[in-house]
Each structure stands twice: as structure tokens, then as C-alpha cells.
N, C-alpha and C positions, 0 to 999 in steps of 0.2 A: 104349505111347505115352500112353495115358490115365493110367497109374500115375504117369509122370513129371510130368505136368501137375498131378495131385493133390498130389504131394509138393512141387512148386514153389509151388503156391498156398498150401499150409499153412505153409511156411517163410516166405514173404513176409508172411503175416498175423501169424505168431507172433513172428518175430525182432525187428522194430522195437520191440515193446512190452517185450521182455526185455533186449535188448542196449543200447538207447540211453537208457532212462529213468533218471532219478535214483531212488535207493532210500531207503526209510525207514530211519533210523538212530537213532531215539529209544527211549524206554522203552516197556514194555508189549508186547502182542501183539494180533493181530487177534481181535476178539470178534464173533460172529455171533448171529443169532437174536433181535434186539431188535424191539420194536414201536413204533408211533408214539405211544402213549399218554402222557399227562402225569402219570404216577404217580411219576416219579422213579426208575423201575427201571433206567434208564441215566442216566449223569451229565449228559446234555444234554437230556433230555426233560422240562424244567420248564415250568410255565405261562408263557406269553409275555405281556408287557405289551401287545403289538401286537394281541391278540385271541385267541379260541379257535382251536385247531388250526393254529397258526402256528409252533410250534417247529421246529427243524431236522429232527426226526424226520418231521414231516409234509411238510416241504420235500423230503426225500429219498424217502420211501416213498409219498407221495400220500395222498389221502383227506381232506385238510384245505383250508385257505385260503391255502396257499403254493404258488406255481406257478413253478418255476425255468425259465429259458430252456432250450428243448430238451426239456422234460418232466421227470418225476420219474425219477431214475436207479434207484430201488429201495432196499430195506433192505440196503445194502452193509455188509460188515464194517467195523468201526472200531477204531482203536487205543486200548487202555486197559490198565491194570494189573489190572483186574477189570471185570465188567459195570457197576460203579457208580463206579469211581475213574478219574479222568483221569490220563494220563501226566504226570510232572514235566517231562520234556523231549521235545518234538516236533521232531525234527531230520531232515535229509536229507543223504545223501552225493551229491556232484555226479557225474553221469555224463559220458560223453564228448561229449554233444551238448546242444543247447539245449532249452528247454521253452516252451510257450505257456500263458498264463493267461487265462481268460475269466470275466468276472463273470456269474453265473447268477441271483443273488438279492441284493437289498439292502433289508432291511426294518428301517430304523433312523431314529430321530429325529435322529441325528447324522450322517446320510449325507453332508450337505454338508461336514462337517469331517473325516470319517474318511479316513485315508490308510493304505494297506497296501503291503507289499512283503516282500522278503527281506533278511536280514542275515548277515554272516560270523560264524560261531560263534567263530572264533579272535579276532575283534575286532568286537564288536557295534556299534561306532560306524560301521563300514562297512555302508552300507545302500543298497538299490536300490528305488526306488519302482516298483510295478507298476500302481497305480491308486488310485481313490478310491471311496467309497461312492456318489458321485453318478453314476458311470458308467464303463464300460470295455468296449470291444468285444473287444479282444484285445491282449495284451502278451507279449513274448518276453524270455527271459533265459537266460544260460548261466553258472552259478556257477563251473564248472570253468575256463572261459575267463578269468574274472576272478581266478583263482588261489585260489578258495575251495574247501577240501576238504569242509567241511560247512557247511550253512546252515540257518537257521530262518526263521520268518515273524514279522512284527511288524505291529501296528496302532496308529496314533497319532491322538489327538484332544485336546481340551482337558483330559482327565483324565490325560494323559501317554502313554507308549509301553508297550504290552503286548508281551512277547516270548513266543515259543513255548517258551523256557526259562523256566518260570514262577518260577524263583528270582531273576530279575533284572527290573529295570524297575518300572513302576507296578503296583500291586496284587500285589506279589511274593507268591508262595506259591499263587496261583490260576491255573489253566490257562485261558486265553482262546481256545484253538484246539482244533480237532477235526479228525481226518483219517479219511476213508473211503477205501477202496481197491477198485478193480475191476481187470480184467485189463490195462488199458492206461493207467492213471494214477491220480490222486488227486483227491478233493474236499476242499478246505480250508474249514472253517466257522469263523466268528469271533464272539466276544462283545465288544461295544465299550464296555460299562459296567463299573465296578468292582463286584466281587461284593457289596459292602456295600449297593449301591443297585440293582444290575442284576437281571435276571430269568433270566440264564444259559440263554437259549433258543438261542444260537449261530446265529441267523438274520440277524444284522446284516449279514454279508457271507458269501456262499458263492461260491467260485471253483472252476473245473475246471482242473486242471493236467495237461498231456500232453506227452510227448516230441516233439521236432521233429528227426528225423535230418537231418544235413547231406546235401545232394545228392551230394557226392563219395563220401561213405560209403555211401549207398544204391546208387550206381552200382557200387562195388566189391562190395557184397553181392549185387547183382543178377547181376553177371558170374559170381561164384562159384557162385550158385545155379543159373544156367543151365548151367554146366559140370557140376554135380552131376546136374541133371535129364537132361542128355545121356548121362551115364554110366549112369544108371538105365534110360533108354530103350534103350540098346544091350544092356544085360543082359536087359531084359524081352523084346526081340524075337528073341533068340537061341533 
């Protein structure tokens, strides 16, 4: 009986993160082992115009002057083509369920005009606003439900619109987005200034994106898992 409960608990914890979440579909691979330093050893750890120890490295790993909502998530792996080169395309494949976005940090002089969201890769003119740099408690979206197979992130202000496909939009050729990943979702960090004038600290906006399974799907999953646990229990007590 104890074994069946352990199996059930493990599956309930693990499956929602893997079955329901949108998946990364862009360039590069996960890079781990970075530090918070401002030496440029990773493409996002540059000196911040906002003050010392405020680049996104410090926001994520701690030890600096950047304190995200909910605390520092840690030095999570990030997507890059190497430890120092940003992906050309940061894209996601839409999963079967929705996602929630929460604003964790906004350290930007343009916070009052920054608007961010997702766009359809097949037609970048199709955009969905998730929030602004001025504030966001929580916002939900479901790209698959809108008929989008793949989507990216965008950030707009008076300098134009930056897309996570760096070959399009304002400041083309420069990647204004950064993606960290943990076991249950993504952290999306954004730079809101053109690279010719910006500091590339990626702390202007940081959001947490997690899957939100539909209740009916969770009910089906739970029913199946309970049946599995019962079968395990019967075998265990024989």
C-alpha cells in the first residue's frame, strides 16, 4: 500500500510538468555552470546601467541588488549556441494546455512604455499582449488554442518591436531575449534597449512561465493514475 502511494505521488508531481508544458523549439542547447559576474563570460552578464550587481545573472542566482518576486531561482541552465553566444531564434512549440506568466522583475527606465507578449511564428503580426513593465500579477495564454503551432516572445516600446526571432523587427540581428529552464517551466528575460545604446543586462523584464493543465485533463490523468496505483497495490499485497 505504501508503494502504491509513493508511485502515485511521484507521477502526479512529474507528469503535469512534462505532459502539459510548451516546449523549447529554438536554436542552441542548454548551457549550465555560469556565474553571476559581470565579466562577459556569458552573453547576458554585462554591466548594468541600473547599478552594480543588477544584471540578470544576479537576478537569477542572487548575491546582488536584484530581488525577483518569490526569491532567486538559482543559476539555472540557459539556452545558447555556446556559453557566450545568444540563439538566433528563441521559439516554443505549443502544448495541449495553457500557460501562466508572472512578472518577477522590471528594472527599466522604459517600464512605463514596455509592452510584452507572444506572437505567432507563422504570422508575426498576430500578437497577444501578456503585460507591461509597469506591472503584471498573472496572465494566462494558450497558443495552441489560438491555432499557433509555434510562438515567440516580443517586447515593444518607442524603439520599435523586438522579437525573439532576432532576424526580424527592430534591432534585427541582436537577441533581446534569454531563456532559463527548470523542471517545471521557463524564465524569460528581456532587454528593452537597442544594442547600440543598451547595456544588455536583460533585467528590464523577467517573467516566469509555467503550464496550467486543464481541470478535465487533470481529472482524466488522476483517474488513470488511481487505477494504476490500485493495480500496484493489489500486486504488492499478494
